[in-house]
C-alpha positions in Angstrom: 0.2 -0.1 0.2 1.2 3.5 -0.8 0.8 6.5 1.5 1.4 10.2 0.8 1.9 12.9 3.5 1.2 16.7 2.8 4.4 18.7 4.2 3.2 22.1 3.1 5.2 23.8 5.7 8.3 21.5 5.5 8.2 20.6 9.1 8.4 16.6 8.3 11.3 17.2 6.2 12.9 19.3 8.8 12.8 16.5 11.6 14.0 14.0 9.1 17.2 15.9 8.2 17.6 17.3 11.8 17.1 21.0 11.0 16.5 23.2 14.3 13.2 24.7 14.9 10.9 22.0 13.6 7.5 21.7 15.4 5.9 18.9 17.2 3.4 18.0 14.5 6.5 17.4 12.3 8.1 14.9 14.6 4.8 13.2 15.1 4.5 12.7 11.4 7.9 11.9 10.5 8.2 9.2 13.1 5.0 7.6 11.8 6.1 7.9 8.3 9.6 6.1 9.1 8.0 3.5 11.1 5.3 2.6 8.4 8.0 2.6 5.7 10.2 0.0 7.7 6.9 -2.1 8.2 6.3 -2.5 4.5 4.3 0.8 3.3 5.5 2.7 0.5 5.9 6.1 1.8 6.1 9.6 -0.1 6.2 13.0 1.5 5.3 16.2 -0.8 7.2 19.2 0.5 5.8 22.7 0.0 7.7 25.8 -0.4 10.4 25.0 2.1 14.3 24.6 1.3 16.0 23.6 4.5 19.9 22.8 4.4 20.7 20.0 6.7 23.2 17.6 7.3 22.4 13.8 7.4 24.7 11.2 8.5 27.7 13.6 8.2 27.4 13.5 4.4 27.6 16.8 2.3 24.8 19.2 2.9 22.4 19.2 0.1 19.5 21.0 -1.2 16.3 19.6 -2.3 15.1 21.1 -5.4 12.6 20.7 -8.0 14.7 18.1 -10.0 15.6 16.0 -6.9 14.2 13.5 -4.8 15.6 12.4 -1.4 15.1 9.0 0.4 15.6 9.1 4.3 15.1 5.8 6.3 12.9 4.4 3.4 10.9 7.4 3.3 10.8 9.4 -0.4 10.8 13.3 -0.1 9.6 15.0 -3.2 9.5 18.7 -3.6 6.1 20.2 -5.1 6.5 22.9 -7.5 5.5 26.7 -6.9 1.9 27.5 -6.9 -1.3 27.1 -4.8 -1.5 24.1 -2.4 -4.6 22.8 -4.1 -3.0 22.9 -7.6 0.3 21.6 -6.5 -1.3 18.7 -4.4 -3.6 17.8 -7.2 -0.9 17.3 -9.5 1.2 15.5 -6.6 -1.5 13.0 -6.2 -2.1 12.6 -10.1 1.5 11.8 -10.3 2.1 9.5 -7.4 -1.3 7.7 -7.3 -1.4 6.8 -3.6 -3.9 4.5 -2.2 -4.2 6.9 1.0 -2.9 10.5 2.1 -2.4 11.8 5.4 -3.0 15.3 6.9 -2.5 16.3 10.4 -3.8 19.6 11.9 -6.7 21.7 11.4 -6.9 24.0 8.1 -9.8 25.4 6.5 -8.5 24.6 3.1 -8.0 20.9 4.1 -11.8 20.4 3.5 -11.5 21.2 -0.2 -8.3 18.9 -0.4 -10.4 16.0 0.7 -12.9 16.4 -2.0 -10.0 16.8 -4.5 -8.5 13.7 -3.4 -11.9 11.7 -3.4 -12.4 12.8 -7.0 -9.0 11.3 -7.9 -10.2 8.2 -5.8 -7.4 8.7 -3.3 -8.9 7.9 0.4 -7.9 10.4 3.1 -6.7 10.1 6.8 -7.2 13.0 9.0 -4.8 13.0 12.3 -5.6 15.3 15.2 -2.7 17.4 16.6 -4.6 19.1 19.6 -7.7 18.3 21.6 -9.7 21.2 20.2 -9.3 19.5 16.8 -12.4 17.2 17.4 -14.6 20.6 17.9 -14.9 22.2 14.5 -16.2 25.6 15.7 -13.0 26.2 17.8 -10.3 24.1 16.0 -9.3 26.7 13.7 -6.5 29.3 14.7 -6.6 31.0 11.4 -9.6 31.9 9.2 -11.8 31.1 12.1 -15.0 31.9 10.2 -14.1 29.2 7.6 -14.6 26.4 10.2 -17.7 24.8 8.0 -14.9 24.0 5.5 -13.0 22.2 8.0 -16.2 20.5 9.3 -16.9 19.4 5.7 -13.4 17.6 5.7 -14.1 15.7 8.8 -17.5 14.5 7.5 -15.9 13.5 3.9 -12.4 12.1 5.1 -12.3 8.2 5.1 -10.6 7.9 8.5 -9.9 10.0 11.5 -6.8 9.0 13.5 -6.9 10.5 17.2 -3.9 10.9 19.8 -5.9 9.5 22.8 -9.3 8.2 23.8 -10.2 11.5 25.3 -10.4 12.9 21.9 -12.4 9.9 20.6 -15.1 10.4 23.4 -15.4 14.2 22.3 -15.6 13.6 18.7 -19.2 13.7 17.2 -21.1 10.5 17.3 -21.6 10.5 13.4 -17.7 10.6 13.1 -16.8 8.1 15.9 -17.2 4.8 13.5 -14.4 5.8 11.2 -12.2 7.1 14.1 -9.5 5.5 16.1 -6.8 6.1 18.2 -3.0 5.7 16.9 -0.4 6.3 19.6 2.5 8.5 18.9 5.9 7.1 18.4 9.1 7.6 20.5 12.5 5.7 20.8 13.4 4.0 24.0 16.3 5.5 25.8 19.1 3.0 26.3 19.9 3.8 29.9 17.7 5.2 32.8 19.5 7.4 35.3 18.9 6.9 39.1 17.1 9.4 41.1 20.5 10.2 42.8 22.2 11.2 39.3 19.3 13.6 38.5 19.2 15.5 41.8 16.8 18.3 42.0 16.8 19.1 38.3 13.3 19.7 36.7 12.8 20.1 32.9 10.3 22.5 31.3 10.2 22.4 27.4 8.0 24.3 25.2 7.8 27.4 22.9 7.6 30.7 25.0 4.0 31.5 24.2 0.9 31.9 26.4 -0.9 28.8 26.0 2.3 26.9 27.5 2.1 29.3 30.3 5.9 29.9 31.4 4.4 32.3 33.8 3.0 29.5 35.7 6.6 27.7 35.6 8.0 31.1 37.1 5.4 31.0 39.9 6.4 27.3 40.8 10.2 28.1 40.6 9.6 31.1 43.0 7.8 28.6 45.6 10.6 26.1 45.3 14.1 27.8 45.6 15.7 24.5 46.4 14.9 23.0 43.0 16.7 23.7 39.7 14.6 24.3 36.8 16.1 23.8 33.3 14.0 25.4 30.5 14.4 24.8 26.8 12.0 27.0 24.4 12.6 29.4 21.9 11.1 32.9 21.9 8.4 33.1 19.3 5.9 35.7 17.9 3.5 32.8 16.4 0.5 32.7 18.6 2.0 35.0 21.2 1.6 38.6 21.8 4.4 41.0 20.9 7.0 41.1 23.7 5.4 38.2 25.8 8.5 36.0 25.1 11.0 38.4 25.9 8.9 39.3 29.1 9.0 35.7 30.3 12.8 35.3 29.5 13.7 38.4 31.6 11.7 37.0 34.5 13.2 33.7 34.3 16.8 35.1 34.1 16.2 37.2 37.3 15.8 33.7 39.2 18.9 32.1 40.5 17.1 28.6 40.5 16.0 28.9 36.7 18.4 28.0 33.8 17.1 29.3 30.6 18.9 27.6 27.7 16.8 29.0 24.8 16.4 26.8 21.8 18.4 23.6 22.0 18.9 20.8 19.6 17.0 17.5 19.8 19.8 15.4 21.4 20.4 18.0 24.2 16.6 18.1 24.8 16.6 14.2 25.4 19.7 14.5 27.6 17.8 17.3 29.6 14.8 15.2 30.2 17.0 12.0 31.0 18.9 14.3 33.9 15.7 15.5 35.3 13.5 14.1 38.2 10.5 15.3 36.5 9.0 17.0 33.4 6.9 19.9 34.3 4.1 20.8 32.2 2.0 24.1 32.8 0.2 24.3 29.4 -3.4 25.4 29.1 -4.0 23.4 26.0 -2.3 20.3 24.0 -2.7 17.2 22.2 -0.6 14.6 23.3 2.9 16.1 23.8 5.9 14.4 22.3 7.7 15.6 25.4 5.7 13.4 27.4 6.7 10.4 25.4 10.3 11.3 25.5 10.4 11.9 29.1 8.6 8.5 29.8 11.1 6.7 27.6 13.8 8.0 29.7 11.9 7.1 32.9 11.2 10.6 33.9 7.7 11.1 35.3 5.7 14.1 34.3 4.1 16.6 36.7 1.4 18.4 34.9 -1.1 21.0 36.2 -3.9 19.9 34.0 -3.1 18.3 30.7 -3.5 14.4 31.0 -4.1 13.1 27.6 -6.7 10.5 27.9 -6.2 10.4 31.4 -3.3 8.1 31.1 -1.1 9.7 33.7 -3.6 9.2 36.5 -4.7 5.6 35.1 -1.1 4.4 34.9 0.7 6.3 37.4 3.1 8.0 34.9 3.7 11.1 37.4 1.1 13.5 38.9 -1.8 15.8 37.7 -1.3 18.4 40.3 -4.2 20.8 39.5 -2.7 23.8 41.5 0.8 25.5 41.9 1.0 24.5 45.4 0.3 20.9 44.6 2.8 20.7 41.9 5.5 21.9 44.0 4.5 19.3 46.5 4.3 16.7 43.8 7.6 17.5 42.4 9.3 17.4 45.9 8.1 13.9 46.5 9.7 12.9 43.4 13.0 14.6 44.2 13.0 13.6 47.7 11.3 10.0 47.8 13.4 7.4 46.0 10.5 5.0 46.3 8.0 7.3 44.8 10.3 8.2 41.6 11.5 4.5 41.0 7.7 3.4 40.9 6.6 6.0 38.5 9.8 5.8 36.5 9.4 2.0 36.0 5.7 2.4 35.0 6.6 5.1 32.5 9.1 2.9 30.9 6.7 0.0 30.7 3.9 1.9 29.3 6.1 3.3 26.6 7.4 -0.3 25.6 3.7 -1.6 25.3 2.1 1.3 23.6 4.4 3.6 21.7 7.2 1.5 20.0 7.5 1.2 16.4 5.9 -2.2 16.2 2.8 -1.2 18.3 2.2 1.9 16.7 2.4 0.4 13.2 0.1 -2.4 14.3 -2.5 0.2 15.7 -2.3 2.1 12.4 -3.0 -0.7 10.2 -5.8 -1.6 12.2 -7.4 1.7 12.2 -6.8 2.1 8.4 -6.8 -1.2 6.9 -8.7 -3.1 9.5 -5.9 -5.7 9.5 -3.7 -6.6 12.6 
């Protein structure tokens, strides 16, 4: 079977080549594309107007251009020609003739793309990126008045892939029969550090925008001066008011127990999470954060103020859902000061990742959701 991904902003290709600054959606799709290619799918990714330069396996840096294709870990990348996405994507489908095409995240124009694909007898897969994606009236962050187009796409698409069961329960009843949960992918860390090696380090990893609530991180740091908070996150003007990121950085740098590193590469992020006694999440809205999976793969529990994808943290004991700043401080201290609490949550986290989020487990879930086969 052949599967096509639409990488209109180049995030999938960026992750495949290790380019800094790629978003979480790009990582989610790249890891899935790679796993499916290795499990027998023919996978092609159409790249929009994006020309990153990145090194791969220490080879000479190359530019992907109109006359070139590039294969990375079994996934074939093809650059789309200049032009409107509807036109270039139509030409791409006509040339590649995939059985299925995959799209992640809410966009109004996606609803039209579904109809174009159907006219060409290509079946569509929609993948959620945030919990709000299952509510068409509030899913769009751009062109919000165009939500009926997005809703049209959800009704017309052949399969809907969700990140956790909470999204499935929130999805409209008429759409649930064609929807299924397909977990995200993450690689297991080879070694899990002991609690003593991690000390009092607490990781916080996100872009500095309002919905991630770095202001709450700052409050927690002020209330726990004995803890050391390592913050990874680039300043951004995307979905953030002017000057917000700069203000947050200024406040963090005024605190002696907060180490702000800015943007760091993926390998360093994984090291920071492996060195932490907990990953702290202060976000207001999320889907299923990649950082949760990466933390659990390293045996690092998650302390979250409210985000609990599908209730999995509370159900499986993968950390704490604190609810308040005061309780978050208490929960973090229990992981730092109690070996029994940390080891128990750490072991459960690793076991959960092995059982649910490995390449084999996710490929199996995808095949069941899309093809109806195990």
